C-alpha positions in Angstrom: -10.6 -65.2 -2.6 -12.4 -65.1 -5.1 -13.6 -62.6 -3.6 -10.7 -60.1 -3.8 -9.6 -60.2 -6.5 -11.5 -57.8 -8.6 -10.5 -54.1 -9.4 -11.7 -52.0 -5.7 -11.1 -55.6 -3.8 -7.5 -56.3 -1.3 -6.3 -59.9 -0.3 -7.6 -59.5 2.8 -9.7 -57.7 4.9 -10.9 -57.7 8.4 -14.8 -57.9 10.5 -15.0 -56.2 14.5 -18.8 -57.6 15.7 -19.5 -56.0 18.4 -23.0 -56.7 20.6 -24.6 -54.7 23.3 -20.7 -53.1 23.7 -19.2 -55.9 23.5 -17.0 -57.7 21.5 -18.2 -60.6 19.3 -15.6 -61.1 17.7 -12.3 -59.6 16.2 -11.1 -60.9 12.8 -8.6 -59.6 10.2 -6.2 -61.3 7.9 -4.5 -61.6 4.4 -2.3 -59.2 2.3 -2.9 -55.5 2.4 -0.9 -54.2 -0.2 -0.2 -57.4 -2.6 2.3 -56.0 -4.5 4.1 -54.8 -1.4 3.5 -58.6 -0.2 2.1 -56.1 3.2 -0.1 -58.7 5.9 -3.0 -56.6 7.4 -3.2 -55.9 10.4 -5.0 -55.1 13.0 -5.0 -51.8 12.1 -5.1 -51.4 9.1 -7.4 -48.9 7.4 -9.4 -49.9 4.2 -12.0 -48.2 2.3 -15.6 -48.8 3.2 -16.1 -47.4 -0.4 -20.2 -49.0 -1.5 -21.0 -50.2 2.4 -22.3 -47.0 4.3 -25.7 -47.8 1.3 -26.3 -51.3 3.1 -26.5 -49.2 7.0 -28.4 -46.6 5.8 -30.2 -48.9 4.8 -31.1 -51.0 7.9 -31.4 -47.4 9.4 -34.1 -46.8 7.5 -35.6 -50.3 7.6 -35.7 -49.7 11.5 -37.7 -46.2 11.3 -39.8 -48.1 9.2 -41.0 -50.4 11.5 -41.2 -48.3 14.9 -43.9 -46.3 12.2 -41.8 -43.3 11.9 -41.9 -43.6 8.7 -42.5 -45.2 5.6 -40.7 -46.1 2.1 -43.0 -43.4 -0.2 -42.4 -40.0 2.7 -40.9 -37.7 1.0 -37.0 -37.1 2.1 -38.4 -33.2 2.2 -41.1 -34.6 5.4 -37.9 -35.5 7.4 -35.5 -32.5 5.4 -38.1 -30.1 4.0 -34.4 -28.3 2.0 -33.8 -31.0 -0.2 -36.4 -30.2 -2.1 -34.0 -27.0 -3.7 -33.6 -27.2 -7.4 -37.0 -30.1 -8.4 -36.1 -32.7 -6.2 -39.1 -32.1 -3.3 -41.2 -35.2 -4.9 -38.4 -37.3 -3.7 -39.2 -40.4 -2.3 -37.1 -42.8 0.3 -37.8 -45.6 -1.4 -36.3 -43.6 -4.6 -33.7 -42.7 -2.7 -32.7 -46.4 -1.6 -33.0 -47.9 -4.7 -30.9 -46.2 -7.0 -33.6 -44.1 -9.3 -32.7 -41.2 -8.3 -29.7 -38.9 -10.6 -27.7 -36.2 -8.0 -25.9 -34.6 -10.0 -22.4 -33.5 -7.4 -21.5 -29.7 -6.5 -19.2 -28.7 -5.2 
């Protein structure tokens, strides 16, 4: 329960694992809303927040393992337009290790 006491955490969670198209586990529990004492149910929506960073890193690691790219490759090798506005020297490693400051633009 200690992991769920932070400002952005909930007092509940869910985990579904699918392997080769079959559900291996599908568990959930706790509270979706502590203030209203609402239980976490199978279809409770949850924000992913930073979870996609790990997934992106895993996908890139698989590409590196297959020899399809290297961490030292510039992002522009795969996405030429990314190099606009002085971003041409940014590497995959720099993106994955959060050593790049890219401002938000509408």
